[in-house]
C-alpha positions in Angstrom: -68.6 -46.8 57.1 -65.3 -48.8 57.2 -63.8 -46.5 59.8 -66.8 -47.0 62.1 -66.6 -50.7 61.9 -62.8 -50.9 62.4 -63.1 -48.4 65.3 -65.9 -50.4 66.9 -64.2 -53.7 66.5 -60.9 -52.4 67.9 -62.5 -50.9 71.0 -64.6 -54.0 71.6 -61.5 -56.2 71.4 -59.3 -54.0 73.5 -62.0 -53.4 76.0 -62.6 -57.1 76.4 -58.8 -57.6 76.8 -58.7 -55.0 79.6 -61.8 -56.5 81.3 -60.9 -60.2 81.3 -57.3 -60.4 80.4 -56.0 -59.9 84.0 -58.2 -62.9 85.0 -57.2 -65.2 82.1 -54.3 -64.3 79.7 -52.1 -62.2 82.0 -53.3 -63.1 85.4 -52.6 -61.0 88.5 -51.2 -62.5 91.7 -53.2 -65.2 93.5 -55.3 -63.9 96.4 -54.8 -65.4 99.8 -56.4 -64.5 103.0 -55.3 -60.9 102.4 -56.5 -59.2 99.3 -53.7 -57.2 97.8 -53.7 -53.8 96.0 -53.2 -55.5 92.6 -56.5 -57.3 93.0 -58.3 -53.9 93.4 -56.4 -52.5 90.4 -57.6 -55.3 88.2 -61.2 -54.8 89.4 -60.9 -51.1 88.4 -59.5 -52.2 85.0 -62.5 -54.4 84.5 -64.7 -51.3 84.7 -62.4 -49.4 82.3 -62.6 -52.3 79.8 -66.4 -52.3 80.0 -66.4 -48.6 79.3 -64.2 -49.1 76.2 -66.5 -51.9 74.9 -69.4 -49.5 75.4 -67.8 -46.7 73.4 -66.9 -49.3 70.7 -70.6 -50.2 70.5 -71.5 -46.5 70.4 -69.0 -45.8 67.6 -70.6 -48.6 65.6 -74.1 -47.1 66.0 -73.3 -43.4 65.7 -72.9 -42.0 62.2 -72.2 -38.4 63.3 -68.5 -37.6 63.0 -68.5 -35.0 65.7 -70.0 -37.5 68.2 -67.4 -40.0 67.2 -64.7 -37.3 67.7 -66.0 -37.0 71.3 -65.8 -40.8 71.8 -62.2 -40.7 70.6 -61.4 -37.9 73.2 -63.2 -40.0 75.8 -61.2 -43.1 75.0 -57.9 -41.2 75.1 -58.8 -40.0 78.7 -60.0 -43.5 79.6 -56.7 -45.0 78.3 -54.8 -42.6 80.5 -56.8 -43.6 83.5 -56.2 -47.3 82.7 -52.5 -46.6 83.0 -52.8 -44.5 86.1 -54.8 -47.1 88.0 -52.0 -49.6 88.5 -49.1 -47.1 88.3 -50.4 -44.4 90.7 -54.0 -44.4 91.7 -54.2 -47.9 93.3 -51.0 -49.7 92.6 -49.9 -53.3 93.1 -47.6 -55.4 95.1 -44.4 -53.9 96.5 -42.1 -56.6 95.1 -41.0 -56.1 91.5 -41.0 -59.9 91.0 -44.7 -60.3 91.7 -46.8 -61.4 88.8 -48.8 -58.2 88.8 -45.7 -56.0 88.4 -43.9 -58.3 85.9 -46.8 -59.4 83.7 -50.3 -58.0 84.4 -49.5 -54.3 84.7 -47.1 -54.2 81.7 -49.8 -55.8 79.6 -52.3 -53.2 80.8 -49.8 -50.4 79.9 -49.3 -51.8 76.4 -53.0 -52.2 75.7 -53.8 -48.8 77.1 -51.0 -47.1 75.0 -52.4 -48.8 71.9 -55.8 -47.5 72.8 -54.5 -44.0 73.2 -52.5 -44.0 70.0 -55.3 -45.5 68.0 -57.7 -42.9 69.2 -55.2 -40.1 68.5 -54.9 -41.4 64.9 -58.6 -41.8 64.5 -59.1 -38.2 65.9 -56.8 -36.8 63.3 -58.5 -38.9 60.6 -62.0 -37.7 61.6 -60.9 -34.1 61.8 -59.6 -34.2 58.3 -62.8 -35.8 57.1 -64.9 -33.1 58.8 -62.6 -30.4 57.3 -63.1 -31.8 53.8 -66.9 -31.7 54.0 
């Protein structure tokens, strides 16, 4: 029970951070007449954040350990995609000094790595729990 609640709260918090953080806490570059690539990256990250919040809610509801294992695998893949969006799939501004490259994307990378590592740890924990049953 504790694992489900901790897992759910973690994913809801990190999902919300990915979804709204680039608009509030670690803002991306201001848009002018021309919408830049970083704006599109942030939009995609909003979708990733919503997916992570959704898996957090599912992990709260689901009691089946095998289903929660699948959610952990999904979150690892989602965390990888969250890193790939600004680094390779869409990208950001060309200049290293732009806000997206100096603040927004590093924050996204850190949050995404924490998501990946947390889910790997929870995957190991759940596998041991399933093996002990």
